[in-house]
DSSP file (Angstrom, degrees, kcal/mol; ACC not computed):
  #  RESIDUE AA STRUCTURE BP1 BP2  ACC     N-H-->O    O-->H-N    N-H-->O    O-->H-N    TCO  KAPPA ALPHA  PHI   PSI    X-CA   Y-CA   Z-CA
    1    1 A M              0   0    0      0, 0.0     2,-0.4     0, 0.0    96,-0.2   0.000 360.0 360.0 360.0 133.0    0.5  -26.9  -13.1
    2    2 A R  E     -A   96   0A   0     94,-2.6    94,-3.1     2,-0.0     2,-0.3  -0.857 360.0-155.9-107.8 151.3   -2.0  -24.1  -13.9
    3    3 A T  E     -A   95   0A   0     -2,-0.4     2,-0.3    92,-0.2    92,-0.2  -0.946  10.5-179.0-128.0 148.6   -1.2  -20.7  -15.2
    4    4 A A  E     -A   94   0A   0     90,-2.1    90,-3.3    -2,-0.3     2,-0.4  -0.982  12.9-147.4-141.8 144.2   -3.2  -17.4  -14.9
    5    5 A Q  E     -A   93   0A   0     -2,-0.3     2,-0.4    88,-0.2    88,-0.2  -0.879  10.3-173.0-109.7 151.8   -2.4  -13.9  -16.3
    6    6 A R  E     -A   92   0A   0     86,-2.2    86,-3.3    -2,-0.4     2,-0.4  -0.996  14.6-143.4-140.1 131.8   -3.2  -10.6  -14.9
    7    7 A K  E     +A   91   0A   0     -2,-0.4    84,-0.2    84,-0.2    82,-0.0  -0.842  25.2 174.9 -88.9 138.3   -2.8   -7.2  -16.5
    8    8 A R  E     -A   90   0A   0     82,-2.4    82,-2.7    -2,-0.4     2,-0.3  -0.955  32.5-102.7-136.9 155.6   -1.7   -4.1  -14.3
    9    9 A P  E     -A   89   0A   0      0, 0.0     2,-0.3     0, 0.0    80,-0.3  -0.622  37.8-174.4 -69.9 135.1   -0.8   -0.6  -14.7
   10   10 A V  E     -A   88   0A   0     78,-1.8    78,-1.9    -2,-0.3    48,-0.0  -0.977  27.2-152.7-130.4 154.1    2.8    0.4  -14.5
   11   11 A L        -     0   0    0     -2,-0.3    23,-0.6     2,-0.2    -1,-0.1   0.821  37.7-125.9 -87.0 -30.5    4.6    3.6  -14.5
   12   12 A G  S    S+     0   0    0      1,-0.2    17,-3.5    22,-0.1     2,-0.3   0.489  83.2  54.4  96.3   4.5    7.9    2.3  -15.9
   13   13 A F  S    S-     0   0    0     15,-0.2     2,-0.3    21,-0.0    -2,-0.2  -0.990  71.9-128.4-158.7 161.6   10.0    3.8  -13.1
   14   14 A F  E     -B   26   0B   0     12,-3.1    12,-3.3    -2,-0.3     2,-0.3  -0.727  20.7-144.8-107.5 166.8   10.2    3.7   -9.2
   15   15 A T  E     -B   25   0B   0     -2,-0.3     2,-0.4    10,-0.2    10,-0.2  -0.929  15.2-177.1-128.7 150.4   10.4    6.7   -7.0
   16   16 A E  E     -B   24   0B   0      8,-2.2     8,-2.8    -2,-0.3     2,-0.4  -0.979  31.5-104.2-142.0 157.6   12.3    7.3   -3.7
   17   17 A R  E     -B   23   0B   0     -2,-0.4     6,-0.2     6,-0.2     5,-0.1  -0.747  31.7-141.9 -76.7 126.3   12.6   10.1   -1.2
   18   18 A G    >   -     0   0    0      4,-2.9     3,-1.7    -2,-0.4    -1,-0.1  -0.241  35.6 -91.7 -81.3 170.9   15.7   12.2   -1.3
   19   19 A A  T 3  S+     0   0    0      1,-0.3    -1,-0.0     2,-0.1    -2,-0.0   0.865 128.7  46.3 -55.5 -40.5   17.4   13.5    1.8
   20   20 A A  T 3  S-     0   0    0      1,-0.0    -1,-0.3     2,-0.0    -3,-0.0   0.378 127.0 -98.3 -80.6   3.0   15.4   16.8    1.7
   21   21 A G  S <  S+     0   0    0     -3,-1.7    -2,-0.1     1,-0.3    -1,-0.0   0.438  76.3 143.6  86.3   1.6   12.1   15.0    1.0
   22   22 A E        -     0   0    0     -5,-0.1    -4,-2.9     1,-0.1     2,-0.5  -0.356  52.2-115.9 -68.0 155.3   12.1   15.4   -2.6
   23   23 A T  E     -BC  17  45B   0     22,-0.7    22,-3.4    -6,-0.2     2,-0.4  -0.853  32.3-168.9 -98.3 130.7   10.8   12.7   -5.0
   24   24 A I  E     -BC  16  44B   0     -8,-2.8    -8,-2.2    -2,-0.5     2,-0.3  -0.949  20.3-124.9-122.1 131.8   13.3   11.3   -7.2
   25   25 A A  E     -B   15   0B   0     18,-2.3    17,-3.4    -2,-0.4     2,-0.3  -0.552  34.2-178.4 -74.2 131.8   12.8    9.0  -10.2
   26   26 A R  E     +B   14   0B   0    -12,-3.3   -12,-3.1    -2,-0.3    15,-0.0  -0.952  51.6   9.1-137.0 151.1   14.8    5.8  -10.1
   27   27 A D  S    S-     0   0    0     -2,-0.3     2,-0.5   -14,-0.2    -1,-0.2   0.906  71.6-161.3  47.1  62.0   15.3    2.7  -12.3
   28   28 A V        -     0   0    0    -15,-0.2   -15,-0.2    -3,-0.1    -1,-0.2  -0.619  18.4-126.9 -71.1 120.7   13.6    4.1  -15.4
   29   29 A D    >   -     0   0    0    -17,-3.5     3,-2.0    -2,-0.5     6,-0.5  -0.535  13.0-144.2 -68.2 115.6   12.6    1.3  -17.7
   30   30 A P  T 3  S+     0   0    0      0, 0.0    -1,-0.2     0, 0.0    -2,-0.0   0.703  99.1  52.9 -64.0 -14.6   14.1    2.4  -21.2
   31   31 A E  T 3  S+     0   0    0      4,-0.1    -2,-0.1   -19,-0.1    -3,-0.0   0.502  89.7 107.6 -89.6  -6.1   11.1    0.8  -23.0
   32   32 A S  S <> S-     0   0    0     -3,-2.0     4,-3.0   -20,-0.2     5,-0.2  -0.289  80.6-121.0 -76.6 157.8    8.6    2.6  -20.9
   33   33 A G  H  > S+     0   0    0     53,-0.2     4,-1.8     1,-0.2     6,-0.2   0.892 114.8  56.4 -58.7 -36.8    6.4    5.5  -22.1
   34   34 A A  H  4>S+     0   0    0    -23,-0.6     5,-2.3     2,-0.2     3,-0.4   0.935 109.2  43.5 -62.1 -44.1    8.1    7.7  -19.3
   35   35 A A  H >45S+     0   0    0     -6,-0.5     3,-2.4     1,-0.2    -2,-0.2   0.965 112.0  54.5 -72.1 -43.4   11.6    7.0  -20.6
   36   36 A Q  H 3<5S+     0   0    0     -4,-3.0    -1,-0.2     1,-0.3    -2,-0.2   0.769 107.2  51.5 -56.8 -25.6   10.4    7.6  -24.2
   37   37 A A  T 3<5S-     0   0    0     -4,-1.8    -1,-0.3    -3,-0.4    47,-0.3   0.448 131.4 -96.2 -79.4  -7.6    9.0   11.0  -23.0
   38   38 A G  T < 5S+     0   0    0     -3,-2.4    -3,-0.2    -4,-0.3    -2,-0.1   0.472  71.0 147.6 104.4   1.9   12.3   11.8  -21.6
   39   39 A L      < -     0   0    0     -5,-2.3     2,-0.3    -6,-0.2    -1,-0.3  -0.435  25.2-170.0 -65.5 139.9   12.3   10.9  -18.0
   40   40 A R    >   -     0   0    0     -2,-0.1     3,-2.0   -13,-0.0   -15,-0.2  -0.947  32.1 -86.9-132.8 157.3   15.6    9.7  -16.6
   41   41 A S  T 3  S+     0   0    0     -2,-0.3   -15,-0.3     1,-0.3     3,-0.1  -0.326 114.8  26.2 -57.0 143.7   16.9    8.1  -13.4
   42   42 A N  T 3  S+     0   0    0    -17,-3.4     2,-0.4     1,-0.3    -1,-0.3   0.389  82.5 142.0  75.7  -0.3   17.7   10.9  -10.8
   43   43 A D    <   -     0   0    0     -3,-2.0   -18,-2.3   -18,-0.2     2,-0.5  -0.581  52.3-128.7 -63.5 124.4   15.3   13.4  -12.3
   44   44 A V  E     -CD  24  75B   0     31,-2.2    31,-2.0    -2,-0.4     2,-0.7  -0.687  15.4-138.2 -76.1 124.2   13.7   15.3   -9.3
   45   45 A I  E     +CD  23  74B   0    -22,-3.4   -22,-0.7    -2,-0.5    29,-0.3  -0.752  25.4 175.9 -85.1 115.8    9.9   15.3   -9.6
   46   46 A L  E     +     0   0B   0     27,-3.8     2,-0.3    -2,-0.7     7,-0.2   0.862  68.5   2.9 -89.0 -38.9    8.6   18.8   -8.7
   47   47 A S  E     - D   0  73B   0     26,-1.5    26,-2.2     5,-0.1     2,-0.5  -0.984  57.8-150.9-145.4 157.4    4.9   18.2   -9.4
   48   48 A W  E >  S-ED  51  72B   0      3,-2.8     3,-1.3    -2,-0.3    24,-0.2  -0.964  84.5 -19.0-132.3 112.8    2.8   15.3  -10.5
   49   49 A N  T 3  S-     0   0    0     22,-3.3    23,-0.1    -2,-0.5     3,-0.1   0.920 130.2 -50.7  51.5  41.8   -0.4   16.0  -12.5
   50   50 A G  T 3  S+     0   0    0     21,-0.6    -1,-0.2     1,-0.2     2,-0.2   0.604 128.9  64.3  79.4   4.1   -0.2   19.6  -11.3
   51   51 A S  B <  S-E   48   0B   0     -3,-1.3    -3,-2.8     1,-0.1    -1,-0.2  -0.660  96.7 -46.2-138.2-162.8    0.1   18.7   -7.5
   52   52 A E        -     0   0    0     -5,-0.2    -5,-0.1    -2,-0.2    -1,-0.1  -0.436  65.1-103.1 -68.7 144.7    2.5   17.0   -5.0
   53   53 A A        -     0   0    0     -7,-0.2    -1,-0.1    -8,-0.2     2,-0.0  -0.483  48.5 -93.5 -63.3 144.7    3.8   13.6   -6.1
   54   54 A P        -     0   0    0      0, 0.0     3,-0.5     0, 0.0    -1,-0.1  -0.300  23.8-134.4 -60.1 139.1    2.0   10.7   -4.3
   55   55 A R  S    S+     0   0    0      1,-0.3     2,-0.5     2,-0.1    -2,-0.1   0.856 103.3  34.1 -67.7 -27.3    3.6    9.5   -1.1
   56   56 A N     >  +     0   0    0      1,-0.2     4,-2.4     2,-0.0    -1,-0.3  -0.763  68.4 178.3-124.9  87.9    3.1    5.9   -2.3
   57   57 A T  H  > S+     0   0    0     -3,-0.5     4,-2.4    -2,-0.5     5,-0.2   0.836  79.5  57.9 -63.5 -33.3    3.5    5.8   -6.0
   58   58 A E  H  > S+     0   0    0      2,-0.2     4,-2.2     1,-0.2    -1,-0.2   0.956 111.3  44.1 -58.6 -48.7    2.9    1.9   -6.2
   59   59 A R  H  > S+     0   0    0      1,-0.2     4,-1.2     2,-0.2    -2,-0.2   0.907 114.0  49.6 -60.8 -39.1   -0.4    2.3   -4.5
   60   60 A W  H  < S+     0   0    0     -4,-2.4     3,-0.5     1,-0.2    -2,-0.2   0.918 111.9  47.1 -70.5 -40.5   -1.4    5.4   -6.7
   61   61 A V  H >< S+     0   0    0     -4,-2.4     3,-2.4     1,-0.2    -1,-0.2   0.882 105.2  61.5 -71.2 -35.8   -0.5    3.6  -10.0
   62   62 A A  H 3< S+     0   0    0     -4,-2.2    -1,-0.2     1,-0.3    -2,-0.2   0.822 102.9  52.0 -57.2 -31.3   -2.5    0.5   -8.8
   63   63 A S  T 3< S+     0   0    0     -4,-1.2    -1,-0.3    -3,-0.5     2,-0.2   0.348 101.7  81.8 -88.4  13.3   -5.6    2.7   -8.8
   64   64 A Q  S <  S-     0   0    0     -3,-2.4    -3,-0.0   -55,-0.1     3,-0.0  -0.634  75.3-122.1-112.0 171.9   -5.0    3.9  -12.3
   65   65 A K    >   -     0   0    0     -2,-0.2     3,-2.4   -57,-0.1    22,-0.3  -0.919  34.1 -97.8-113.4 140.4   -5.8    2.5  -15.6
   66   66 A P  T 3  S+     0   0    0      0, 0.0    22,-0.2     0, 0.0    23,-0.1  -0.208 113.3  31.5 -50.2 136.6   -3.3    1.7  -18.4
   67   67 A G  T 3  S+     0   0    0     20,-2.2    21,-0.1     1,-0.4    22,-0.1   0.168  83.6 137.4  97.4 -16.5   -3.4    4.7  -20.9
   68   68 A N    <   -     0   0    0     -3,-2.4    19,-2.5    18,-0.1    -1,-0.4  -0.350  57.7-113.8 -55.6 137.8   -4.2    7.4  -18.2
   69   69 A P  E     - F   0  86B   0      0, 0.0     2,-0.4     0, 0.0    17,-0.2  -0.540  28.6-165.3 -76.8 144.4   -2.1   10.4  -18.8
   70   70 A V  E     - F   0  85B   0     15,-3.2    15,-2.1    -2,-0.2     2,-0.6  -0.995   3.0-163.9-128.6 132.8    0.6   11.6  -16.4
   71   71 A R  E     - F   0  84B   0     -2,-0.4   -22,-3.3    13,-0.2   -21,-0.6  -0.940  10.9-173.2-114.1 108.8    2.2   15.1  -16.4
   72   72 A L  E     -DF  48  83B   0     11,-3.0    11,-2.4    -2,-0.6     2,-0.5  -0.809  17.3-156.6 -97.4 141.9    5.5   15.5  -14.5
   73   73 A R  E     +DF  47  82B   0    -26,-2.2   -27,-3.8    -2,-0.4   -26,-1.5  -0.985  31.5 178.9-111.2 125.7    7.3   18.7  -13.9
   74   74 A I  E     -DF  45  81B   0      7,-3.1     7,-2.5    -2,-0.5     2,-0.4  -0.818  28.5-140.9-128.2 157.2   10.9   17.7  -13.3
   75   75 A R  E     +DF  44  80B   0    -31,-2.0   -31,-2.2    -2,-0.3     2,-0.5  -0.991  18.5 178.7-122.3 123.1   14.3   19.3  -12.5
   76   76 A R  E >   - F   0  79B   0      3,-2.6     3,-2.8    -2,-0.4     2,-0.2  -0.989  68.5 -37.4-119.4 127.0   17.4   17.8  -14.2
   77   77 A D  T 3  S-     0   0    0     -2,-0.5    -2,-0.0     1,-0.3     0, 0.0  -0.454 125.3 -31.3  54.6-125.0   20.6   19.6  -13.3
   78   78 A D  T 3  S+     0   0    0     -2,-0.2     2,-0.4    -3,-0.1    -1,-0.3   0.092 120.7  93.9-106.9  19.5   19.6   23.2  -13.2
   79   79 A R  E <   -F   76   0B   0     -3,-2.8    -3,-2.6     2,-0.0     2,-0.4  -0.867  58.3-152.1-113.9 141.1   16.8   22.9  -15.8
   80   80 A E  E     +F   75   0B   0     -2,-0.4     2,-0.3    -5,-0.2    -5,-0.2  -0.921  25.9 160.6-110.1 146.7   13.0   22.3  -15.2
   81   81 A M  E     -F   74   0B   0     -7,-2.5    -7,-3.1    -2,-0.4     2,-0.3  -0.952  36.0-110.2-152.2 166.5   10.8   20.6  -17.8
   82   82 A S  E     -F   73   0B   0     -2,-0.3     2,-0.4    -9,-0.2    -9,-0.2  -0.777  21.1-165.4 -97.1 141.8    7.6   18.8  -18.4
   83   83 A V  E     -F   72   0B   0    -11,-2.4   -11,-3.0    -2,-0.3     2,-0.4  -0.982   7.2-170.8-130.9 121.6    7.4   15.2  -19.2
   84   84 A D  E     +F   71   0B   0     -2,-0.4     2,-0.3   -47,-0.3   -13,-0.2  -0.921  20.3 140.6-113.6 133.9    4.1   13.9  -20.5
   85   85 A F  E     -F   70   0B   0    -15,-2.1   -15,-3.2    -2,-0.4     2,-0.3  -0.963  43.0-107.0-157.6 171.5    3.4   10.2  -20.9
   86   86 A R  E     -F   69   0B   0     -2,-0.3   -53,-0.2   -17,-0.2     2,-0.2  -0.827  39.5-100.7-107.4 152.4    0.8    7.5  -20.5
   87   87 A I        -     0   0    0    -19,-2.5   -20,-2.2    -2,-0.3   -76,-0.2  -0.485  43.1-138.6 -66.4 133.5    0.6    4.8  -17.9
   88   88 A D  E     -A   10   0A   0    -78,-1.9   -78,-1.8    -2,-0.2     2,-0.4  -0.223   8.1-126.6 -85.9-179.6    1.9    1.4  -19.4
   89   89 A E  E     -A    9   0A   0    -80,-0.3     2,-0.4   -23,-0.1   -82,-0.0  -0.988  19.0-167.9-129.4 135.5    0.5   -2.0  -19.0
   90   90 A A  E     -A    8   0A   0    -82,-2.7   -82,-2.4    -2,-0.4     2,-0.5  -0.970  14.1-140.1-127.2 151.5    2.3   -5.1  -17.8
   91   91 A T  E     -A    7   0A   0     -2,-0.4     2,-0.4   -84,-0.2   -84,-0.2  -0.867  14.7-163.7-108.1 128.4    1.2   -8.7  -17.9
   92   92 A E  E     -A    6   0A   0    -86,-3.3   -86,-2.2    -2,-0.5     2,-0.5  -0.903   5.9-152.6-107.9 139.3    2.1  -11.0  -14.9
   93   93 A T  E     -A    5   0A   0     -2,-0.4     2,-0.4   -88,-0.2   -88,-0.2  -0.972   9.5-161.3-112.5 126.0    1.9  -14.8  -15.2
   94   94 A F  E     -A    4   0A   0    -90,-3.3   -90,-2.1    -2,-0.5     2,-0.4  -0.866   3.6-151.8-108.1 140.7    1.2  -16.8  -12.1
   95   95 A Y  E     -A    3   0A   0     -2,-0.4     2,-0.5   -92,-0.2   -92,-0.2  -0.948   7.5-166.3-119.8 136.8    1.9  -20.4  -11.8
   96   96 A Q  E     -A    2   0A   0    -94,-3.1   -94,-2.6    -2,-0.4     2,-0.5  -0.969  12.9-145.2-122.7 125.8    0.0  -22.9   -9.5
   97   97 A V        +     0   0    0     -2,-0.5     2,-0.4   -96,-0.2    -2,-0.0  -0.719  27.1 177.6 -82.8 131.9    1.1  -26.3   -8.6
   98   98 A V        -     0   0    0     -2,-0.5     2,-0.1     0, 0.0    -2,-0.0  -0.962  32.0 -95.2-135.1 156.3   -1.8  -28.6   -8.3
   99   99 A D        -     0   0    0     -2,-0.4     3,-0.1     1,-0.1     0, 0.0  -0.397  27.5-127.6 -69.2 144.4   -2.1  -32.2   -7.6
  100  100 A D    >   -     0   0    0      1,-0.2     3,-1.6    -2,-0.1    -1,-0.1  -0.819  14.5-154.7 -92.3 121.2   -2.4  -34.7  -10.3
  101  101 A P  T 3  S+     0   0    0      0, 0.0    -1,-0.2     0, 0.0    -2,-0.0   0.706  93.7  54.9 -72.6 -19.7   -5.6  -36.8   -9.3
  102  102 A R  T 3  S+     0   0    0     -3,-0.1    -2,-0.0     2,-0.0    -3,-0.0   0.409  78.6 132.7 -96.7   8.0   -4.2  -39.8  -11.4
  103  103 A A    <   -     0   0    0     -3,-1.6     2,-0.0     1,-0.1    -4,-0.0  -0.236  53.8-126.4 -57.8 142.4   -0.8  -39.9   -9.6
  104  104 A D     >  -     0   0    0      1,-0.1     4,-2.2     4,-0.0     5,-0.1  -0.224  28.6 -97.3 -75.4 176.1    0.4  -43.4   -8.5
  105  105 A A  H  > S+     0   0    0      2,-0.2     4,-2.6     1,-0.2     5,-0.2   0.877 123.6  51.5 -68.1 -38.4    1.3  -44.3   -5.0
  106  106 A R  H  > S+     0   0    0      2,-0.2     4,-2.7     1,-0.2     5,-0.2   0.973 109.8  48.4 -60.1 -52.8    5.0  -43.9   -5.8
  107  107 A A  H  > S+     0   0    0      1,-0.2     4,-2.6     2,-0.2    -2,-0.2   0.924 112.0  50.3 -51.7 -47.6    4.6  -40.4   -7.2
  108  108 A K  H  X S+     0   0    0     -4,-2.2     4,-2.3     1,-0.2    -1,-0.2   0.908 110.1  50.0 -56.3 -45.8    2.4  -39.5   -4.1
  109  109 A R  H  X S+     0   0    0     -4,-2.6     4,-2.0     1,-0.2    -1,-0.2   0.890 111.2  48.6 -63.5 -37.7    5.1  -40.7   -1.8
  110  110 A I  H  X S+     0   0    0     -4,-2.7     4,-2.5     1,-0.2    -2,-0.2   0.907 111.3  50.5 -66.1 -41.6    7.8  -38.8   -3.6
  111  111 A R  H  X S+     0   0    0     -4,-2.6     4,-2.4    -5,-0.2    -2,-0.2   0.893 110.8  47.8 -62.6 -42.7    5.7  -35.6   -3.5
  112  112 A E  H  X S+     0   0    0     -4,-2.3     4,-2.2     2,-0.2     6,-0.2   0.894 110.7  52.4 -64.8 -41.9    5.1  -35.9    0.2
  113  113 A G  H  X>S+     0   0    0     -4,-2.0     5,-1.8    -5,-0.2     4,-1.7   0.921 110.4  47.7 -65.5 -40.4    8.8  -36.6    0.9
  114  114 A I  H  <5S+     0   0    0     -4,-2.5     3,-0.5     1,-0.2    -2,-0.2   0.973 113.2  48.4 -66.1 -46.5    9.8  -33.5   -1.0
  115  115 A L  H  <5S+     0   0    0     -4,-2.4    -1,-0.2     1,-0.3    -2,-0.2   0.852 120.2  36.0 -61.2 -35.2    7.2  -31.4    0.8
  116  116 A R  H  <5S-     0   0    0     -4,-2.2    -1,-0.3    -5,-0.2    -2,-0.2   0.543 107.9-119.6 -98.1  -6.9    8.2  -32.6    4.2
  117  117 A G  T  <5S+     0   0    0     -4,-1.7    -3,-0.2    -3,-0.5    -4,-0.1   0.845  80.7 116.7  78.7  28.7   11.9  -32.8    3.5
  118  118 A T      < +     0   0    0     -5,-1.8    -4,-0.2    -6,-0.2    -5,-0.1  -0.157  31.4 150.7-128.3  38.5   11.9  -36.6    4.2
  119  119 A T        -     0   0    0     -6,-0.5    -9,-0.1     1,-0.1    -8,-0.0  -0.343  51.0-105.7 -68.9 155.6   12.9  -38.2    0.9
  120  120 A Q        -     0   0    0      1,-0.1    -1,-0.1    -2,-0.0     2,-0.1  -0.611  32.8-112.4 -85.5 141.9   14.8  -41.5    1.1
  121  121 A P        -     0   0    0      0, 0.0     2,-0.5     0, 0.0    -1,-0.1  -0.424  26.1-137.0 -71.7 147.4   18.5  -41.4    0.3
  122  122 A V        -     0   0    0     -2,-0.1     2,-0.4     2,-0.0     0, 0.0  -0.899  14.4-154.7-107.1 134.1   19.5  -43.3   -2.8
  123  123 A T        -     0   0    0     -2,-0.5     2,-0.4     0, 0.0     0, 0.0  -0.900   6.0-146.4-110.6 135.3   22.5  -45.5   -2.6
  124  124 A A        -     0   0    0     -2,-0.4     2,-0.2     4,-0.0    -2,-0.0  -0.844   7.3-148.0 -98.0 133.0   24.6  -46.3   -5.7
  125  125 A S     >  -     0   0    0     -2,-0.4     4,-1.3     1,-0.1     3,-0.1  -0.522  30.4-107.9 -89.5 165.1   26.3  -49.6   -6.2
  126  126 A A  H  > S+     0   0    0      1,-0.2     4,-0.8     2,-0.2    -1,-0.1   0.708 119.1  58.0 -68.9 -19.7   29.6  -49.9   -8.0
  127  127 A S  H  4 S+     0   0    0      1,-0.2     3,-0.3     2,-0.2    -1,-0.2   0.853 106.0  49.1 -78.0 -35.2   27.8  -51.6  -10.9
  128  128 A T  H  4 S+     0   0    0      1,-0.2    -2,-0.2    -3,-0.1    -1,-0.2   0.822 111.2  51.5 -74.1 -23.5   25.4  -48.6  -11.4
  129  129 A L  H  < S+     0   0    0     -4,-1.3    -1,-0.2     2,-0.0    -2,-0.2   0.717  86.8  99.1 -84.5 -13.8   28.5  -46.2  -11.3
  130  130 A A     <        0   0    0     -4,-0.8    -3,-0.0    -3,-0.3     0, 0.0  -0.356 360.0 360.0 -66.5 143.9   30.5  -48.0  -14.0
  131  131 A P              0   0    0      0, 0.0    -1,-0.1     0, 0.0    -4,-0.1   0.571 360.0 360.0 -75.7 360.0   30.2  -46.5  -17.5
């Protein structure tokens, strides 16, 4: 098995569109810079870096660099406020299963059976079941 790691920028929250088309913060990660700056789930985002919130925040954040500043103007209950934070960074680990070039014939047969769903049933005799 091989592993690889990749770092990517993250906001620390998700957004969704409300019934009236407004952008709403959801699932704010309590460890994120956004949460530490005061953003909460259900805050309505009125402006994003001085303009309208991006339609696709996942695509927007993918185009950013960790550490870039973000300034949100939000409404919570009947109050408006600013929330300033920096884009966080997450590390993703990927796993890749690779063939073992030294595998014996039995291991290769088991692997092929698992991949094709054709493994041979194993029958147990009374002697193998006894304690």
